[in-house]
Structures are given as C-alpha cells and as structure tokens.
N, C-alpha and C positions, 0 to 999 in steps of 0.2 A: 765479774766473770763467773761462770757456772762451775768451772773446775772439771771440765771434760776435754778430750782431745779428739780430733778428727783426723783420719789419715786419708790423704788423696793418693790413690794407688795409680801409678802410671807404669805399666809393665816394661815398655822398651823405649819410650821416647820422652823427651823433655816436654814440659808443659809451660807455655807462656802464661804468666800471671798478668792479668789485665784488671783495670778498675771495674769493668763489668763482671769479670769473674769473681773478684773479691766481694763485690756488692751482692752477687747471687749467692755466694757462699755464706756471707754474713746473714742474708735472709733465711737460708736453710737453717743456720744455727739458731737464729731467732725463733723460727717456727717449730723446730724439732729438737732444740738443744736438751730440753728436759727429758725428752724421750730417749735421745742417744745416751745421755747420762744414766738413765734407768736401765737400758739394755746392757751397758758396760758393767754397772755395779750389781744389778739384781739378776740378770740373765747370763752373766759371764760371757758376753758377746761383744766383739769388736765391730764397729760400723765403719765401712769403707764407702766413700763417695767417689764415683768414677770421674775421670778427668774432664768430662763435658758437663759435669754437675747436674746430670739428669737421672742418675740411677744410684741406688744404694745396695751394697752387698753386706751380708751378715756372716761373720766368721766366728764360730764358737771358740773360746780360749782353750778348751780341753779337746774338742773334737775337730777343730779346724774347719776346713772347707768340706769335710765329709758330710756335714749337715745339709749341704746344698743338694744332695741327692733327694732330699725330702722337702725342700722349701725352694721358693723361686730363687734362682741364681742371682738376679738383679731386680730390685724392686724400683719401679718408676718413682721418681722423687715426689710426684704429686700423690701417690698412694701412701707415701711414708709420712703419715700425719697422725695427729692425736685422734682423728676420727677413726682411723684404722688401727690404732695402737693395740687394742685387745685382740683383734684378729692376728696381727703380726706376732705378738707374743705367744698366742695359742699355737700358731703354726710353728713358731721357733721351738717351743717346748716339745711339741709333737716330733719335730725333726730331731731334736737332741735325744729324746727317748728311743726313737727308732735307730738312730746311729749308735747309741749306747748298746742297744740289743745286738746290732751288727758286730760291734767290737767284741762283746761277750761271746758271740757265736764263733768269730774268728779265732779268739783265744782258746776256746774249748776245742775247736778243730785242730789248732796247732799242738795242743796238749796230747791229742790222740795219736799224732804222728811221731 
C-alpha cells in the first residue's frame, strides 16, 4: 500500500458501493496513487474523488476550497494523470499564491476598520 488516503465526498446522499465502482476506484489509485500522495505531502492538498468516480477536486489544507476560485472546481479523471501532473501542480500553486494574496488583502482591510 502506498500510504495515502482517498476521500469520496458525497454531499447529501448515500453511495452504493459496487464491484464495478471498487474496480474503477482501484484503477484510479493504481494510475494516480503516487500523484495523489505527492499532492497531499508536497502541495498540502487533499484530493477528493466525486461519487461517480469521474472527477477530482483539490482542496488546500490551509486555504480550503477558496483556491477553487483560481483553479478548475472539478478536474475530469482522464485529465488527472501523470501526463498532466506538471500543469495541475503549476495551476494549484498559482491558485494557492492568489488565494494567499486575497487572504492578506482581506486581513489588511479588516485591520483598517
């Protein structure tokens, strides 16, 4: 086992676990497990796979979903691959930087009042 965790986020409904679903999740982890681990450890980012196992969302551990203002809200699973790893990390870092600047600006504005 690679030592990472995957969260399947189901906002309001229960999800039926099927053999096909487990097989698909297993394949996603096989194909992208190292990348998921890298995002969690090196980029301080949680990886969420939606209930239909076809999209991935990234939530930064410090800035939360605020980074989604500057990055795709949900990345199609076929784009979430080693081939696109550099671009995804580049976009994520850019989103984190812009979100950090937003937070600093809001903090500064709050101190003025």
